[in-house]
C-alpha positions as CSV (number, residue, x, y, z in Angstrom):
1,X,44.3,39.5,47.3
2,X,44.2,35.9,48.6
3,X,44.6,33.2,45.9
4,X,41.9,30.5,45.8
5,X,43.5,27.4,47.5
6,X,41.9,25.1,45.0
7,X,44.3,26.6,42.3
8,X,47.1,24.9,44.1
9,X,45.5,21.6,44.8
10,X,47.6,18.7,43.6
11,X,44.7,16.3,42.8
12,X,42.2,18.9,41.5
13,X,41.1,16.8,38.5
14,X,40.8,13.6,40.6
15,X,38.6,15.4,43.1
16,X,36.5,16.8,40.3
17,X,36.1,13.2,39.2
18,X,35.4,11.8,42.7
19,X,32.7,14.3,43.6
20,X,30.0,13.2,41.2
21,X,30.9,9.6,42.0
22,X,30.3,10.2,45.7
23,X,27.1,12.2,44.9
24,X,25.7,9.2,42.9
25,X,26.7,6.6,45.3
26,X,25.4,8.8,48.2
27,X,22.0,9.3,46.5
28,X,21.6,5.4,46.2
29,X,22.9,4.9,49.8
30,X,20.4,7.5,51.1
31,X,17.5,5.7,49.4
32,X,18.6,2.3,50.7
33,X,19.5,3.3,54.3
34,X,17.0,6.2,54.7
35,X,19.8,8.5,55.8
36,X,20.0,12.1,54.7
37,X,22.0,12.6,51.5
38,X,24.9,14.2,53.5
39,X,25.0,11.3,56.0
40,X,24.9,8.8,53.1
41,X,27.6,10.5,51.2
42,X,29.9,10.6,54.3
43,X,29.2,6.9,54.8
44,X,30.2,6.1,51.2
45,X,33.3,8.2,51.6
46,X,34.3,6.4,54.8
47,X,33.6,3.0,53.3
48,X,35.6,3.9,50.2
49,X,38.6,4.8,52.3
50,X,38.3,1.7,54.5
51,X,38.0,-0.5,51.3
52,X,41.1,1.2,49.8
53,X,43.3,0.7,52.9
54,X,42.1,-2.9,53.3
55,X,42.6,-3.8,49.7
56,X,38.9,-4.5,49.1
57,X,38.8,-3.6,45.4
58,X,35.5,-5.3,44.9
59,X,33.9,-2.4,46.7
60,X,34.5,-0.3,43.6
61,X,31.9,-2.4,41.7
62,X,29.4,-0.2,43.3
63,X,30.4,2.5,40.8
64,X,29.2,0.2,37.9
65,X,26.0,-0.7,39.8
66,X,25.1,2.9,40.1
67,X,26.5,4.5,37.0
68,X,26.2,1.6,34.6
69,X,28.4,-1.2,33.3
70,X,31.7,0.1,32.0
71,X,31.9,3.3,34.1
72,X,34.5,1.9,36.5
73,X,36.6,0.9,33.5
74,X,36.3,4.4,32.0
75,X,37.3,6.0,35.2
76,X,40.3,3.7,35.5
77,X,41.4,4.2,32.0
78,X,41.2,8.0,32.5
79,X,43.2,8.1,35.7
80,X,46.5,8.0,34.0
81,X,48.3,11.3,33.9
82,X,48.6,11.4,30.2
83,X,44.9,10.9,29.6
84,X,43.8,13.0,32.5
85,X,45.7,16.0,31.4
86,X,45.0,15.9,27.7
87,X,42.0,15.6,25.4
88,X,38.3,15.9,25.9
89,X,37.7,12.6,27.5
90,X,37.9,14.1,31.1
91,X,35.2,16.7,30.6
92,X,32.9,14.1,28.8
93,X,33.3,11.7,31.7
94,X,32.5,14.4,34.3
95,X,29.4,15.4,32.2
96,X,28.3,11.7,32.0
97,X,28.7,11.2,35.7
98,X,26.9,14.4,36.6
99,X,24.0,13.5,34.2
100,X,23.7,10.1,35.8
101,X,23.6,11.8,39.3
102,X,20.7,14.0,38.1
103,X,18.8,10.9,36.8
104,X,19.3,9.2,40.1
105,X,18.1,12.3,42.0
106,X,15.1,12.7,39.7
107,X,14.2,9.0,40.0
108,X,14.2,9.1,43.8
109,X,11.6,12.0,44.0
């Protein structure tokens, strides 16, 4: 039996956190640019990587614009190993992000 490769993923929780963020930003980008959701999500992912490598941290403010004031702070606070691995803050943040993505999707229809 082959083990699921996700079980060995080093940044599993971070990716779980990143996915709804990319989904929400992708929904908004798709509305704005008239791209498909998949194209917009890929654009956001590419832009995020470019911003990271160029030190453009202001790009991250898009998270607050889409998910509401304070979301970027919540994500940043949680991205410490001690907080990410313990407590119920991580599942609550994921639930909040996914709920906001659903709101965005419903508002665009």
